[in-house]
Kinemage of the C-alpha trace (Angstrom):
@kinemage 1
@onewidth
@group {chain A} dominant
@subgroup {mainchain}
@vectorlist {calphas} color= white
{ca met a 1} P 116.323 -1.552 -116.784
{ca lys a 2} L 116.592 0.471 -113.566
{ca asp a 3} L 117.104 4.033 -113.832
{ca phe a 4} L 120.253 4.290 -111.676
{ca pro a 5} L 121.424 0.643 -110.898
{ca trp a 6} L 124.105 -0.375 -108.512
{ca ile a 7} L 127.344 -1.604 -110.050
{ca phe a 8} L 130.262 -3.185 -108.279
{ca ile a 9} L 133.502 -3.212 -109.988
{ca ile a 10} L 136.811 -5.025 -109.590
{ca glu a 11} L 139.543 -4.175 -111.791
{ca val a 12} L 143.225 -3.332 -112.579
{ca pro a 13} L 144.562 0.225 -113.416
{ca glu a 14} L 144.203 0.122 -117.231
{ca thr a 15} L 143.773 3.605 -118.898
{ca ala a 16} L 140.549 2.358 -120.891
{ca phe a 17} L 139.084 1.551 -117.459
{ca phe a 18} L 139.208 5.075 -116.327
{ca tyr a 19} L 137.137 6.216 -119.227
{ca lys a 20} L 134.466 3.312 -118.809
{ca leu a 21} L 134.277 3.995 -115.329
{ca ala a 22} L 133.597 7.866 -115.690
{ca phe a 23} L 130.683 6.978 -117.988
{ca leu a 24} L 129.248 4.233 -115.671
{ca arg a 25} L 129.383 6.767 -112.940
{ca asn a 26} L 126.979 9.091 -114.849
{ca lys a 27} L 124.731 6.045 -115.446
{ca cys a 28} L 124.805 4.083 -112.328
{ca asn a 29} L 125.876 3.968 -108.711
{ca val a 30} L 129.381 2.650 -108.813
{ca val a 31} L 131.612 1.069 -106.226
{ca ser a 32} L 135.175 -0.320 -107.187
{ca ala a 33} L 137.891 -2.223 -105.687
{ca arg a 34} L 141.308 -2.097 -107.405
{ca tyr a 35} L 144.896 -2.660 -107.258
{ca pro a 36} L 147.023 0.429 -105.880
{ca tyr a 37} L 147.430 2.814 -108.681
{ca his a 38} L 150.746 4.236 -109.925
{ca pro a 39} L 150.770 7.721 -108.571
{ca leu a 40} L 151.255 9.421 -112.008
{ca ile a 41} L 148.358 7.454 -113.526
{ca phe a 42} L 145.958 8.125 -110.609
{ca asn a 43} L 146.852 12.129 -110.679
{ca lys a 44} L 146.078 12.321 -114.273
{ca phe a 45} L 142.683 10.613 -114.047
{ca lys a 46} L 141.635 11.504 -110.497
{ca gln a 47} L 139.031 13.881 -111.728
{ca tyr a 48} L 136.922 10.926 -112.791
{ca phe a 49} L 136.608 9.497 -109.213
{ca ser a 50} L 134.847 12.540 -107.540
{ca lys a 51} L 131.735 10.456 -107.108
{ca ile a 52} L 132.959 6.902 -106.656
{ca lys a 53} L 133.611 5.111 -103.407
{ca pro a 54} L 136.956 3.357 -104.167
{ca phe a 55} L 138.491 0.402 -102.146
{ca lys a 56} L 142.018 -0.646 -102.371
{ca leu a 57} L 142.605 -4.493 -102.062
{ca glu a 58} L 143.967 -4.064 -98.442
{ca asp a 59} L 140.367 -2.746 -97.628
{ca phe a 60} L 138.758 -5.515 -99.443
{ca lys a 61} L 136.836 -6.806 -96.380
{ca glu a 62} L 135.106 -3.476 -96.146
{ca phe a 63} L 134.163 -3.966 -99.847
{ca lys a 64} L 132.762 -7.597 -99.052
{ca asn a 65} L 130.892 -6.044 -96.149
{ca leu a 66} L 129.301 -3.473 -98.469
{ca leu a 67} L 128.318 -6.289 -100.760
{ca thr a 68} L 126.403 -7.851 -97.927
{ca lys a 69} L 124.382 -4.535 -97.386
{ca val a 70} L 123.503 -3.618 -100.739
{ca glu a 71} L 122.664 -6.328 -103.305
{ca pro a 72} L 124.377 -5.262 -106.529
{ca asp a 73} L 122.659 -5.085 -109.773
{ca leu a 74} L 125.644 -5.980 -111.729
{ca ile a 75} L 129.218 -7.044 -111.002
{ca phe a 76} L 131.871 -5.963 -113.484
{ca val a 77} L 135.433 -7.437 -113.381
{ca phe a 78} L 137.828 -5.672 -115.699
{ca asp a 79} L 140.884 -7.923 -117.026
{ca tyr a 80} L 142.326 -10.616 -114.944
{ca val a 81} L 142.303 -10.019 -111.259
{ca arg a 82} L 144.065 -12.564 -108.952
{ca leu a 83} L 141.299 -12.562 -106.270
{ca asn a 84} L 139.638 -15.625 -104.395
{ca phe a 85} L 136.267 -13.992 -104.733
{ca asn a 86} L 133.191 -16.395 -104.808
{ca phe a 87} L 130.776 -14.558 -107.215
{ca ser a 88} L 128.508 -17.510 -107.540
{ca lys a 89} L 126.658 -16.552 -104.285
{ca tyr a 90} L 125.297 -13.225 -105.957
{ca ser a 91} L 122.264 -13.527 -108.022
{ca cys a 92} L 122.819 -10.425 -110.251
{ca pro a 93} L 124.528 -10.655 -113.618
{ca lys a 94} L 128.314 -10.948 -113.593
{ca ile a 95} L 130.523 -9.569 -116.375
{ca tyr a 96} L 134.202 -10.148 -117.175
{ca tyr a 97} L 135.840 -7.681 -119.614
{ca ala a 98} L 138.989 -9.029 -121.287
{ca met a 99} L 140.896 -5.919 -122.725
{ca asp a 100} L 144.388 -7.152 -123.499
{ca ser a 101} L 143.961 -10.517 -124.962
{ca his a 102} L 146.428 -9.767 -127.712
{ca thr a 103} L 149.286 -9.585 -125.106
{ca ser a 104} L 147.965 -11.521 -122.015
{ca leu a 105} L 145.705 -14.240 -123.188
{ca asp a 106} L 147.473 -16.975 -121.285
{ca lys a 107} L 146.918 -14.965 -118.078
{ca his a 108} L 143.286 -14.498 -118.692
{ca leu a 109} L 142.931 -18.202 -119.047
{ca lys a 110} L 145.101 -18.947 -116.196
{ca phe a 111} L 143.800 -16.704 -113.450
{ca val a 112} L 140.095 -16.218 -114.189
{ca asn a 113} L 137.244 -18.728 -113.365
{ca phe a 114} L 135.147 -18.001 -116.217
{ca asn a 115} L 132.477 -20.200 -114.849
{ca glu a 116} L 131.477 -17.552 -112.490
{ca phe a 117} L 130.543 -15.116 -115.125
{ca asp a 118} L 127.416 -14.684 -117.091
{ca tyr a 119} L 128.915 -12.455 -119.758
{ca ile a 120} L 132.287 -12.131 -121.229
{ca phe a 121} L 133.172 -9.008 -123.283
{ca val a 122} L 136.111 -8.994 -125.388
{ca ala a 123} L 137.967 -5.844 -126.823
{ca gln a 124} L 139.807 -7.578 -129.481
{ca lys a 125} L 137.376 -9.082 -131.957
{ca asp a 126} L 139.828 -11.917 -133.258
{ca tyr a 127} L 140.027 -13.354 -129.692
{ca leu a 128} L 136.336 -14.102 -129.180
{ca asn a 129} L 136.553 -17.775 -129.824
{ca tyr a 130} L 138.964 -18.293 -126.986
{ca tyr a 131} L 136.351 -17.421 -124.594
{ca lys a 132} L 133.374 -19.239 -125.880
{ca asp a 133} L 133.752 -22.549 -124.220
{ca phe a 134} L 133.097 -21.503 -120.596
{ca gly a 135} L 129.299 -21.255 -120.704
{ca ala a 136} L 128.982 -17.394 -120.610
{ca lys a 137} L 127.561 -15.200 -123.490
{ca val a 138} L 130.349 -13.635 -125.158
{ca phe a 139} L 130.268 -10.276 -127.110
{ca trp a 140} L 132.716 -8.024 -128.868
{ca leu a 141} L 132.881 -4.657 -127.154
{ca pro a 142} L 135.843 -2.443 -128.587
{ca tyr a 143} L 137.376 0.536 -127.061
{ca ala a 144} L 135.850 4.121 -127.757
{ca cys a 145} L 136.490 7.695 -127.108
{ca asp a 146} L 135.331 10.276 -124.543
{ca pro a 147} L 133.979 13.375 -126.459
{ca leu a 148} L 134.409 15.655 -123.579
{ca leu a 149} L 138.231 14.649 -123.463
{ca his a 150} L 139.167 13.687 -127.076
{ca lys a 151} L 137.060 16.107 -129.132
{ca gly a 152} L 139.686 18.262 -131.125
{ca phe a 153} L 140.525 21.879 -130.419
{ca asn a 154} L 140.592 24.482 -132.949
{ca leu a 155} L 144.259 25.325 -133.233
{ca pro a 156} L 146.744 25.982 -135.842
{ca tyr a 157} L 148.938 23.082 -136.911
{ca lys a 158} L 152.415 22.750 -135.218
{ca tyr a 159} L 153.333 19.202 -136.409
{ca asp a 160} L 152.988 17.333 -139.743
{ca val a 161} L 152.773 14.119 -137.966
{ca cys a 162} L 152.560 12.806 -134.462
{ca phe a 163} L 152.642 9.550 -132.477
{ca ile a 164} L 151.513 9.612 -128.662
{ca gly a 165} L 152.217 6.546 -126.765
{ca ser a 166} L 154.953 4.754 -124.641
{ca leu a 167} L 158.310 4.388 -126.214
{ca pro a 168} L 160.394 2.621 -123.510
{ca thr a 169} L 164.231 2.452 -123.382
{ca tyr a 170} L 165.933 -0.690 -123.656
{ca ser a 171} L 165.969 -3.018 -120.654
{ca leu a 172} L 167.323 -6.550 -121.160
{ca lys a 173} L 165.502 -7.895 -118.074
{ca gln a 174} L 162.095 -6.507 -119.126
{ca lys a 175} L 162.814 -7.421 -122.767
{ca leu a 176} L 162.938 -11.172 -121.661
{ca phe a 177} L 160.285 -11.267 -119.043
{ca asp a 178} L 157.709 -8.671 -120.020
{ca arg a 179} L 156.056 -9.447 -123.273
{ca ala a 180} L 154.309 -6.110 -123.640
{ca phe a 181} L 157.548 -4.290 -122.910
{ca tyr a 182} L 159.254 -6.260 -125.603
{ca leu a 183} L 156.423 -5.336 -128.231
{ca lys a 184} L 156.712 -1.640 -127.159
{ca leu a 185} L 160.335 -1.647 -127.914
{ca lys a 186} L 159.643 -3.256 -131.375
{ca arg a 187} L 156.794 -0.593 -131.915
{ca gly a 188} L 158.993 2.205 -130.810
{ca lys a 189} L 161.542 1.328 -133.349
{ca ile a 190} L 159.099 1.331 -136.227
{ca val a 191} L 157.533 4.536 -135.199
{ca lys a 192} L 160.806 6.410 -135.147
{ca glu a 193} L 161.669 5.039 -138.484
{ca ile a 194} L 158.509 6.126 -139.992
{ca ile a 195} L 158.499 9.670 -138.327
{ca asn a 196} L 162.102 10.456 -138.522
{ca pro a 197} L 161.992 12.740 -141.624
{ca phe a 198} L 159.143 14.662 -140.797
{ca asn a 199} L 158.358 17.650 -138.498
{ca ala a 200} L 156.746 15.616 -135.749
{ca phe a 201} L 155.927 15.085 -132.103
{ca ile a 202} L 156.663 11.572 -130.725
{ca gly a 203} L 156.265 10.584 -126.997
{ca asn a 204} L 153.811 10.297 -124.091
{ca ala a 205} L 151.040 12.952 -123.328
{ca trp a 206} L 147.928 12.789 -121.183
{ca gln a 207} L 144.433 13.784 -121.500
{ca phe a 208} L 144.109 17.493 -122.857
{ca asp a 209} L 147.652 17.618 -123.581
{ca met a 210} L 147.212 14.516 -125.863
{ca thr a 211} L 144.144 16.118 -127.451
{ca arg a 212} L 145.933 19.413 -127.833
{ca ile a 213} L 148.805 17.686 -129.743
{ca tyr a 214} L 146.319 15.667 -131.824
{ca ser a 215} L 144.648 18.876 -132.695
{ca gln a 216} L 147.866 20.567 -133.699
{ca ser a 217} L 149.003 17.608 -135.984
{ca arg a 218} L 148.049 17.367 -139.640
{ca ile a 219} L 148.451 13.466 -139.423
{ca ile a 220} L 148.049 11.262 -136.417
{ca leu a 221} L 150.179 8.062 -136.694
{ca asn a 222} L 149.029 4.646 -135.023
{ca lys a 223} L 151.043 1.516 -134.603
{ca ser a 224} L 149.451 -1.361 -132.724
{ca leu a 225} L 151.351 -3.595 -130.518
{ca lys a 226} L 150.310 -6.967 -131.931
{ca gly a 227} L 147.474 -6.228 -134.294
{ca asp a 228} L 145.152 -4.859 -131.562
{ca leu a 229} L 142.280 -2.348 -132.235
{ca asn a 230} L 143.722 0.057 -129.426
{ca met a 231} L 142.336 3.239 -127.841
{ca arg a 232} L 144.501 5.412 -130.085
{ca val a 233} L 142.392 4.776 -133.009
{ca phe a 234} L 139.262 6.073 -131.401
{ca glu a 235} L 140.967 8.928 -129.569
{ca ala a 236} L 142.671 10.059 -132.828
{ca leu a 237} L 139.699 10.002 -134.901
{ca ala a 238} L 137.734 12.092 -132.377
{ca ser a 239} L 140.236 14.873 -132.956
{ca gly a 240} L 139.273 15.328 -136.522
{ca asn a 241} L 142.606 15.027 -138.093
{ca leu a 242} L 143.625 12.193 -140.457
{ca leu a 243} L 144.396 8.835 -138.679
{ca leu a 244} L 147.141 6.821 -140.319
{ca thr a 245} L 147.247 3.402 -138.738
{ca asp a 246} L 148.790 -0.008 -139.612
{ca lys a 247} L 146.439 -2.308 -141.303
{ca ile a 248} L 145.121 -4.764 -138.776
{ca lys a 249} L 142.149 -6.989 -138.134
{ca asn a 250} L 140.306 -7.267 -134.799
{ca gly a 251} L 137.158 -5.478 -136.326
{ca leu a 252} L 138.791 -2.250 -137.495
{ca phe a 253} L 136.984 -2.531 -140.873
{ca asp a 254} L 133.811 -3.480 -139.293
{ca leu a 255} L 133.796 -0.170 -137.826
{ca phe a 256} L 135.667 2.152 -140.202
{ca lys a 257} L 136.239 2.309 -143.854
{ca glu a 258} L 139.536 2.699 -145.739
{ca lys a 259} L 140.059 6.320 -147.225
{ca ile a 260} L 136.730 7.375 -145.814
{ca his a 261} L 137.156 7.511 -142.115
{ca leu a 262} L 140.935 6.612 -141.942
{ca val a 263} L 144.068 5.504 -143.968
{ca thr a 264} L 146.188 2.326 -143.452
{ca tyr a 265} L 149.722 1.347 -144.209
{ca arg a 266} L 151.361 -2.162 -144.252
{ca ser a 267} L 155.073 -1.132 -144.161
{ca val a 268} L 157.415 1.775 -143.219
{ca lys a 269} L 157.874 2.498 -146.681
{ca glu a 270} L 154.178 2.732 -147.396
{ca ala a 271} L 153.677 4.781 -144.223
{ca lys a 272} L 156.197 7.458 -145.289
{ca glu a 273} L 154.766 7.438 -148.738
{ca lys a 274} L 151.197 8.193 -147.445
{ca ile a 275} L 152.232 10.800 -145.088
{ca asn a 276} L 153.981 12.654 -147.862
{ca tyr a 277} L 150.961 12.197 -150.117
{ca tyr a 278} L 148.374 13.589 -147.505
{ca leu a 279} L 150.528 16.411 -146.612
{ca glu a 280} L 150.504 17.452 -150.187
{ca his a 281} L 146.692 16.745 -150.475
{ca glu a 282} L 145.159 18.840 -147.800
{ca glu a 283} L 141.542 19.015 -148.936
{ca glu a 284} L 141.444 15.014 -149.307
{ca arg a 285} L 143.265 14.795 -145.862
{ca arg a 286} L 140.781 17.107 -144.216
{ca lys a 287} L 137.805 15.484 -145.726
{ca ile a 288} L 138.850 12.091 -144.331
{ca gly a 289} L 139.481 13.412 -141.016
{ca thr a 290} L 136.263 15.025 -140.758
{ca lys a 291} L 134.262 12.032 -141.701
{ca gly a 292} L 136.243 9.975 -139.194
{ca lys a 293} L 135.428 12.212 -136.493
{ca ser a 294} L 131.811 12.265 -137.220
{ca glu a 295} L 131.678 8.514 -137.467
{ca val a 296} L 133.558 8.075 -133.997
{ca leu a 297} L 131.483 10.505 -132.101
{ca lys a 298} L 128.399 9.083 -133.395
{ca arg a 299} L 128.898 5.254 -132.801
{ca his a 300} L 131.890 4.863 -130.676
{ca thr a 301} L 131.830 6.907 -127.468
{ca tyr a 302} L 132.088 5.203 -123.979
{ca asp a 303} L 128.579 6.341 -123.450
{ca glu a 304} L 127.464 4.270 -126.418
{ca arg a 305} L 129.443 1.343 -124.919
{ca val a 306} L 127.713 1.738 -121.539
{ca lys a 307} L 124.340 1.616 -123.366
{ca gln a 308} L 125.373 -1.487 -125.211
{ca ile a 309} L 126.338 -3.288 -122.074
{ca arg a 310} L 123.073 -2.214 -120.231
{ca lys a 311} L 121.029 -3.366 -123.238
{ca ile a 312} L 122.586 -6.678 -123.314
{ca val a 313} L 122.730 -7.396 -119.515
{ca gly a 314} L 119.360 -5.696 -118.919
{ca val a 315} L 120.275 -3.321 -116.011
């Protein structure tokens, strides 16, 4: 493996991408082309881009010209990108990373020419089989945490329970035509029903604000959109407080153990019961939170994910 390989990235502005790019930047020379970012998202994560040469799609000719001057050691495409780009002429390994198969599998299969890729990494384990007929080597690569950002602070408790995430207001147009929006509406209703009786924080928060709220919460609630192993699982565990998440598949119990690293629920009623139980049993709650933090920081950081990628691909 090279000490500092050249990696070319084409991607869409997903939050998980920012974290992976940050760690890739520390391990590799990174050049990226991307869709224009929403200003709020870019401002929250712009610190990650201080050493990266970015190209927006309107500057794609410049990106192509650079590819002719520097032979990349790796081309990495994040999620479906609607570009007519012939990767076959490059001899380096080519990776496609499917992050949101649980909501956009049809778009991955419609817009991506998988025959151009040597490796396909899939964030949601239950969807691996959908990508195995294209000739590429397929691997499960779940999300992770950033220890510098997600490691908890030593702060006094302010909330009994918190949920940090998108809780959109009703929109008939989006409900009908945006699958993810509909799932977020459904999730929001369940989260509010669970949290309502408790001293709680519910809403969006970014970066260190998110970490601060997690650190101030005795219990962190997670609710997946569609049984997905989401970033919240890893970020919440890194805080050191108890994670209470819905009982899903997608590899959750391949990585973590029930009542050792986290606690799960199957219904609103069970979630409320477990919140009450663990609020009353502080020592047990803290013990699980501590072990969950230790496990996620040891095995499930983005640094570890980058090492896995480089080991598999050999760059």
